[in-house]
N, C-alpha and C positions, 0 to 999 in steps of 0.2 A: 522788266528784264534789267539786269545789272549792266553798267557800263564797264569798260576796261578798267577805269580808275577804281570803281567799286570792287571789282574782282581782285585787283592788286591789294587794296586795303584789307579785304577779307582774308586773303591768303598770307600776305606778308606784313600786314599792319601798316599804320600811317608812318610817314617819315618825319613827324614833327619833333623838334628838338625840345628836350626837357628844360625846365627853368633851372637856373644855376642853384646848385645845392649850397646851403649855408655852411656845410662842413667841408674841410679840405681833404676829403678822401676820394681817390679815383675809383669810379665805378663805370664799367662800359656803358656808353650812352645808349647803344642799341643792341639788343640781343640778336642771336643768329637768325631768328625769324622776323626781326623787326627792321632789317635793312633790305633795300630793294636789290635783288641780285642782278647780275648782268644777263642772265638767262631767265626769261619769264616763261614759265610753263603754266598755261591757264586753259587746259583742255576741258571741254564740256562744262564750262562755267556759265553758260547761258548768255555770254557777252553779245550785245547787239549794237553797241555804240562806243564812242571813244570816251565820253565824259567831259568834265570841265577842262578846257584846253590849258588854262594857266597852271592848274595843278598837275595836269598830265605832262606838261613841259618840264616841270621841276622833277617829277617822278621818273620819267623815262629818258632823261638826257644821257645817262650813261649806259643804257641797255644795249646789248650787242645782238641778242637773239630773242625772237618773240615767237612763241608757239601758241596759236589760237585755234587749233583744230577742233572740230565738232562744237562750234558755237553757233550763234544766231545772226552773224553778220550778213547783211544783204545789201547794204548801202556803201558804194565806193567812196562817197563823201566822208563817211566815218573812218574808213581805212586810210583815206588820204590824211585825215587829222592825226591818226596814230603814227603814220610814217613821218609826217611833218615834225612831230614832237619827239621822235626817236631817231635823230639824224645819224646816229652811229650804228644803227641796226645793219648787220650783215646777213642775217638769216631771218626769214619770215615764213611761217607755216600757216596757211589759211585753209587747209584741207577740210572738206565736208562742211563748209559754209556755203550757203546758196548764193552764188555770185553770177547768175545768168544775165543780169541787167548789164547792157553795154557800158563800158567805162567811158566811152566817148560822150555819154549823156550826163556826165558829172556836172554838178552845179557850176554855172559859168562865173559865179561870184567867187569861186574858189580856184586856186591854182594847184594842180597836183604837183607835189614836189619832185625834183630830181633825186635819184637815189644813188649817189656816187659810191656808196660803200656796200650796197646790197649785192651779195655774191650767190645766195641760194634762195630760191623762191619755190614753195611747194603749194600747188593748187590741185591736189588730187580730189576728184569727186565733187568739184565745185560748180559744174555746168558752165564754166566760164566760156565766153565767146572768143573767137579768133580776133575780133577787133580789139577786145580788151587786152589780149595777150600781146599783140603788136604794140599797143599803147604802152604797156608796162615795160616792154623790151627797149623802147625808145628812151624811157625815163631812167631805166637801170642800165647805164652804159658800162658797168663792170660785172653784170650778172654772168656767172660762169655755169650755173646749174639751175635747171627748171624742171619741175615734176608736173606733167599734164596727164597722168594716168586716170583711167575711169571717168572720162569726160564725154564719152559717146561721140568721139570724132571719127567720122568715116572718110572725110576728105580734109585737105589742108587748104583753107580758104585764104588766098593771097590777095583778094580784090582790094582790101582795105589798104594794102601797102602802096597802092598807086598814088594815093594822096598823102604826101609826106610834108609835115609842117616845117616851118623855118627853124624851130628850136632843136633840130636834129643834132645829137652829139657827134663828135668827130669819129668815134669808134663805130658808128653805124653808117655804112656806105651805100649810096644808091647804085643801082646797076640793073642789068637785065636778067630776068629769071627765065627767059625763053631759051630754047635750045634747038639745035638742028635735029635732035632725035625725036622731037615731037611730043615731049612730056608736058602735059598741061596745055592750056590755051595761051597763046602768045598775047592775045588781047588782054587777058587777065594778069599776066605776069610781067609785061613790059614795065619799065620804070620801077622795078621792084627794089627790095632792100636786102642787104646782106648784113647779118649780125655776127660779126667776127669774134665777139667776146664770148659767146656761148660755147661751152666745151662738153657739157653733159645734158642729155635730154632723156627723161624717163617718160615713155609714151605707152606704157603697158596697159592692156585691157581695153583698148579702144577698137571699135569694129572697122578698122581700116583693112581693106581687102586687096589693095593694089600696091605693088612695089613702086609704081610710078608716083604714088602719093608719098612714099618714103623718100624717093629721089628729090621731091620738092623740099623736104626738110634738109637734105644735104645741100641744096642750092641756097636756101635761106641762111643756113648755119654752116658756112664752109669750113670752119675750124672745129667742127664737132669731133670729139674723141670717143664718147660713149653714147650708145643709143639703146634704150630698153624697149623692146617690142614683144615682150612675153604676153601671151594670151591674145595677141592680135591675129585674126583669122586670115593671115597672108598665105595664099596658095603656092607662090613661087617667087624666087629671087631672080632678077634679070641682070644680064651683063650690062645692058645699057644704063640701067638705074644705078649700078654700082659706081659709075664714073663720077657721080656727084658726091660720093662719100669717100673721097680719096684720103682724107686724114683720119678716118674712123679706125680706132685701135681696139675697141671691144664692142660686142653687140650681143643682145639676148633675144633669141627666137624661140624660146621654150613655149610649148603648148600652142604652136601655130598649126597651120593646115598644110605643111609641106608634105606632099604625098609620095615623092620619089626622090632618089638621090640626084637625079638630073636637075631637080628644082633647088637643091642645096649647093650643087657644084659651082654656080656663078659667084659664090662668096669668095672664091679664090681671086676674083678681080678686085677685091678690096685690098689693095696692096699694102696698107698699113695695119691690117687686122692681125692682132696677136692673141686675142682672147675671145673665146666663143662660149656662150651658154645655149645649149639646145637639147632640151629634154621633153619627152612627151609628144613627139611629132610622129605622125603615121609612117613617114619614110624610114624610120629606124626601129619600128616596133618588132620587126622580124628577127632582129639581132639580139644576142645577149649583151650585157653591159660591156664585157671585154671586147666583143666584136664591134659594137657601136664606136667605142673609142678608136679601135684600129682603123675602121673605115674613115672616120673623120680625120684622123691624123694623116692618112694616106692621101685624102682628097684635098686637104688644105695645107700646102707646104709651108706657109708663113705663120700659121697659128702655133703659138707656143704653150697655150694652156686651154684645156677644154673642161667645161662644167666645174670650174674651181679645183680641178685635180692637180696632181703633181706636174711640174714643168716637163715638157716633152723632150726627151734626150735624143741625141743623134742615133743611138742604137735602137731606141724604140721606134723612131721614124722609119729607119731602114727595115726593121722587122715588119712594121705595119704596111709599108709599100710592097714588100714581097708577098705578104699575106693577101693584099689587095689583088695582085696579079694572079695568084693562084685561085682566088675566089671567083674572079670574073673571066678566067681563061676559056671556060666552056660555054659561056653565055652568048646568045646570038647578037645582042646589042649591048656590049659593055660600055660603061661610062667613058667619056672622053679622056679622063685622067688615066685610064688603063693603058691607052696607047702611049702616053707620055712616059709612064713608069716602065713599060716594056722596053722603051728606047733606052732607059737608064740601066735597068737590071737585066734585060734580055728575057728570053723564054725561060720559064722555071717549071720543072717537073713537079707534079703533085707530091705532097708529103705522104710518106707511108703512114697508114693508120695503125699506130702501135697501141694495143690494148694493155693498159697498165693495171686494170682491175684484177684483184686476186681471183684465182680459179676457185670455184665453189663446188664443182662436181668433177669426178674422175671416172672414166670408163675402164673397169678392171676385169680380169678373168679370175674366176674362182675354180680351183681344182680340188676334187675329193674323189679318191679311188679312180673310177673311170668316168666320173661325172665332170663335165666342164660347163660352167655357166659364165655368161657375160652380163655384167650389171653396171649401171651408172650409180655411183655412190656419192653422197654428200661428204665433203672433206671434213665437215664438222661433226660427223658421226663419231661416237667413241667405239672402242673395241667391243664393249658390251653390246652397243646398238647393232654392230655388225653381226655378232653372234645371234642376236634375236632375229635379224633379217634372214640369216642363213638357215635357222632351225627348221622352218617348214619346207624350205627348198631342198635340203639335204637329208632330212629325217633324222637329225642328230640333236640330242638335248644340248642346250648351251653349256651345261656343266661338264659335258664330256668332250668339248671341242678344244683343240689347240690350233691357233692360227699363226701362220708364218707369212710375212711380207717379203717380196723380192722384186727387184728391178731386173728384168731379163737381160738387159745389156750389161749389168754389173754383177750378175749372180756368180760368175766365175771368180770374181775378185773378193766380194764381200759375203757371198753366200746368202742364206736366208736369215731374216731377223724375226725372232719370235715376238709376237704381240702379247706381252705378258700382262700389261696393265689395263684393267677394265675401263678406266675413265680417260685413258689417253686418246686424244682425237686423231683422226686419220691424217690430217694435214701435217701433224708433227713428224710423220714418217716420210714427209716430202713425196706423198703419193701422186702419181701422174697418170695420164691416159696410157693404157697398154701395160701397166704394172700387173702383178699377179698376187693372189692370195691363195695359199695352200692350206688345206684343212686336214688335220690328223686327229685321230682319237687319242685321248690320254693313255699313257703307257699301261696303267693297271687295268684299263678297260678295252685294250685293243682286240682281245679275243672274244669279247662279248658280242652277241648278235645285235644287229640294228633293229630297233622297234619299227616294224613295217606299218603299224597302225598310224604312225605319225607322218608317214609319207604322203 
């Protein structure tokens, strides 16, 4: 397996200086692919170790971002060497390396470096343990964003936080994680730690099923601004758990197991929440896309953006709240928000159901001599179609018919309109229910007898 240093040389070439040329002509010493960039992207290169430390120190001294996803790293000692010789690194991606070995078992002869510049750490699908996570958070005292998705976490194990070493950075503060609400075990969470520097936590795709476990994250990371919980089978949000996420500004709950609006409603107790992503949840499946947005806007008065859509305007919020009142006015157990909104907007009468779809059929009366017929006709029929329909009913050949359209209410003003054009459709006469069609024989044929055989 290649080391990190081998992978760098393979992709970017060595950083060795060429001997002085005997000619005084300037030639760029290193080509664009022969210099080590500040962003190292070495995905799926089979890297399993750091390589020669002296060479690594010269190579990675100026590197700012390291992406080592989908490699073969399993030993925290090797990762320690990489970080030690890349002191300027602010971004590290170790996703889909197998890192289940506890970091606390690192070789005692080595000292894991402090990471004062690391701001983003990605550990997606690494099977990393909670003890390793707490260890890294202590060392990276400026870490603002961490990705822990797809690590099969069903609980938040805080037991390791009780033993806190003396080399604790000032940004990590000791405190109690126990609470009067009874979340978690006080024996496990006493003498806990608060990591105030962490602002973003991606926790998607983990099988956590209790909002109490989410509340623990809020207690440990009191400055948390964004929390990703997409794909977590959480069945309900609780009011009690929301009090520990008081600084949370955005959250993703897409593809969770929220079954009812009452299980979403406690999100209104996240007083700093302004952005929500929530798609693919059973509680909203019965609504159309427009209705889902309306319901969420009405339920969560502080949220300003939903599912990445346009910002919610004052007018949209008022319309949504009024629609919410009308929607749940006749239900036996309306959501608690219904009572609050009724106090703001009062009782609202149901909206009249106005059908704006164009009429496709009209019921008309057909008059010929002493015959009166009532038929429902498609407004898309042509004059010729109408003659074909009437031919067997009246016993008159299509070629002998003259048709006249009239609106009984306006006949005295406009009279009858002859339907002269065979391909003209009935809707172009503005035909309506109750209108009349009068059939006459053509003038030259008025005195001819009707063919009784066609009746």
